[in-house]
C-alpha positions in Angstrom: 15.4 -19.1 -12.4 12.9 -21.4 -10.5 12.3 -22.5 -7.0 13.5 -20.9 -3.8 15.9 -18.5 -5.6 13.1 -16.7 -7.4 10.9 -16.6 -4.2 13.8 -15.1 -2.2 14.3 -12.4 -4.8 10.6 -11.5 -4.8 10.5 -11.5 -1.0 13.6 -9.2 -1.0 12.0 -6.8 -3.4 8.8 -6.7 -1.3 10.9 -6.0 1.8 12.8 -3.3 0.0 9.6 -1.6 -1.1 8.2 -1.8 2.4 11.3 -0.3 3.8 11.3 2.5 1.3 7.6 3.2 2.1 8.3 3.4 5.8 11.3 5.6 5.3 9.4 8.1 3.0 6.0 7.9 4.8 6.3 11.4 6.3 6.8 12.8 2.8 3.7 11.2 1.3 0.8 13.5 0.4 -1.5 14.3 3.3 -4.6 13.6 1.2 -3.6 9.9 0.7 -5.2 8.7 3.9 -8.1 11.1 3.8 -10.0 10.4 0.6 -13.8 10.8 0.6 -14.5 7.0 0.7 -12.4 6.4 3.8 -14.4 5.3 6.9 -13.9 7.2 10.1 -16.0 6.8 13.3 -15.4 8.5 16.6 -17.5 8.2 19.8 -16.2 9.2 23.2 -13.1 7.2 23.9 -13.4 5.0 20.8 -12.3 5.8 17.3 -12.3 3.6 14.2 -10.6 4.4 10.9 -10.5 2.2 7.8 -9.0 3.8 4.6 -11.3 2.0 2.1 -10.9 4.4 -0.8 -7.2 4.7 -0.2 -6.9 0.9 -0.3 -8.9 0.7 -3.5 -6.8 3.4 -5.1 -3.5 1.8 -4.2 -4.7 -1.6 -5.3 -5.7 -0.2 -8.7 -2.3 1.5 -9.1 -0.3 -1.6 -8.1 -2.4 -3.8 -10.3 -1.8 -1.5 -13.3 2.0 -1.5 -12.6 2.1 -5.3 -12.3 0.1 -5.6 -15.5 2.6 -3.3 -17.3 5.5 -5.5 -16.1 3.9 -8.7 -17.3 3.3 -7.4 -20.8 
């Protein structure tokens, strides 16, 4: 299976995963976006939030899952 067929299957799986994530987002643990390494800044009318530790954790988990499937 090479070429556009494989790319469409992978794109479909990514869209399916994104759809499931959006559907079940309210049921995710509340600590997931509030880890100690997440950056939060508030001053007056301005607020900035970047979930750095959460991104690193999810990246590590996804990398491990992909590594398991490739073996």
